[in-house]
N, C-alpha and C positions, 0 to 999 in steps of 0.2 A: 082312708083317714084324712086325706088332704083337705076335705071340706069341714072337718070337725073343728070346733072352737078350741082355743088354747086351754080353756077351762076344762073341757071334756077330755082332751088329751092328757092334761095334768092329772085329772082324777083317775084316769086309766093307768097312768104311770105310777101314781101313788099306790095303786092296787097291784103293781108289779108287772104291768104290761110293757115289755121292752120295745115292742113295735110302736106303741103310742109315744114313748119317749124318743124313739128314733125319728118320728115325724116332727116332734118339737125341735129336735136337733137340726133336722134339715130345714125347718122353717126359720130358725133364728141363728144358726151357727155363723153365717156370713156377717150378720150385724154385730155379733159379739166379737168375732175375729177383727173386724174393722175397728171397733171400739178399743180393743186391746192394742192394736197397732198404733192408734192415735195417742195412746198413753205410753208406749214403749219405743216407737220409731224403729221397730225391728219386726219384720214379718215372722222370723223364726221364734222370737220370744212371744209374739202375739199368738202364734199357733199353739205353743205350749200352754200359755195362759188360758186360751179358749178351751182347751182340753180340760184344764183344771176346773174351769167354771162349770162345765157340764158334769164333771165328776162330782163336784159339790152338789149340783142340782139333783143328780140321781140319788145321792146319799140323803139329801134333805127333802126329798119329794113328798114325804108323808107329813112334814112339819108346816108346809106352806099351803094356804088356801087362796084361790083367786076370788076377788070380791063378787063378780057377776059374770054372766056368760059372755059378755063382750070384752072382758078384761084380757089383756095380753100378759104373758109371763115375762116378756122382754124387760120391763122396768126392774123386776126382781133379779133377772139375770145380770143386768148392769150393776145392781147393788152387789151381787156376788163378785162380779168382775173387779169392782173397785177394791174389795177386800183381798181378793186373790193377788191383784197387782201390788197392793201395799205389802203383803206378806212376802211376795217374790222380791221386791226391792229390799226389804229388810234382810232377807236371806242372802241376797247378792252382796249387800254391804258387809254383813258378817263374814262371808266367804272371802271377800277382798281383804278385810282386816286380818283374817287368819293367814292368808297367803303372804301378806306383807310381813307378818311376824316370822313366818317360816324362813323366808329368804328375801331380804330386802334388795339384794344385789342382782338377782336374776330378772331377766326381762322375758315375760311370757306373752307370746302373740295371742291376741284375742280374735277368735274366728268371727264373732259377731261384729267386731269393728271392721274386719275385712269385708264382710257382707255389706255393712253400712256404707263403706267406701265405694262399693261397686254399684249400688242401687240408688238411683236418683231420688225416688220417692222416700226412701229412708233418710237420705241426707236432708231433704226438704222438711220432713217431719221432725228431725232433730233440731233444725233451725227454729222451727215453730215452738217446740218444747223448751228450747233454751230461753225463750221469752216467757212462755206460759208458766214455767216452773218458778219464775220469780214471784208469782202470785201465792197468796195463802192457799193451803191445801183444799179448804172448803170452796174456794173460788175456782180452783182447777177442776174440782169434781163437778160443780154445777155447769161449767162450760162444757165439760166432756159429755154430760148426759143430755143437756138441753141444746147447746149450740152445735155440737158435733154429732151427737147421736140422734138429734131431732125430736127428743121427747118434749111434750107439752109440760106446762107447769104442774098439772096433777100427777102425771106419770113420773115427772122428775122428782116430785115429793116422795113418791113410793120408792124410787131408786135410791134417794139420798136419806130417807127416813126422817124427813123434816116437814113442817107445815108448808102449804102452798105459798103463803105469804113470804116465808123465809126463802123459798126458791126464787121468787120474783125479786126480792131485794138483793140476794146474793148475786143473781145473774146480772142485775143492773150494775152493781158495784164492780163485778168481775169484768164486764165489758168496758166500763169506764177506766178501770185500772189497766186493762190490757191495751186499750187505745193509747194511754199515756206511755206505756212501755214500748209499744210499737213505734210511736212517734220518736221517742228518745233513742231507740236503737237504729232508726233509719230504715226499718223494713217497710215495704210498701205493698199494697194489694194491687189488684188489677186496675189498669188505667191510672196508676200512680197515686191512687187514693188509699188512705189508711182505713182499714176496716177491722173492728175488734172481733168480728165473728166470721172473717173471711176464710177460716180454716175448716169450714164444713166439708 
């Protein structure tokens, strides 16, 4: 099945073929995993989120059709990932508020923070997210799918559920805003130059 198109594998998956879905997983899991890491700055959270994305994909495989034989399922998987990550953030915030109400005096060690403290790539990603999260959510999303995940305007439009022109304008504004934030924060790219899309 390695040579089969995404569309063919997706059609077989929709008919209940677990092997076809497994091939899609093997083809796209690393891209989804990396995408999730770039939005969470935690490899552990990224792995959990990636698993959630493919669980949603399996459950919804009969609802989605790819436009043509050359179409990739990856833009749709990124759209699912964006929703999964938003839901996980909301759940984490609710859990944190609930924990604070139960016992405000206790200090609970966070294993994820310990991991972040030990892994340089996670620390770096947190620094980047500290700047990126100052942007409006729709600009964060367009940077994630186009600048970081490498989707073109048309695939980005599929992932974000907006027209191609909207992707172009949002990406342009996001890069300009990010450049301003990077300059203001003093973060520098390679060779000392500020680059709004240097986090690819």
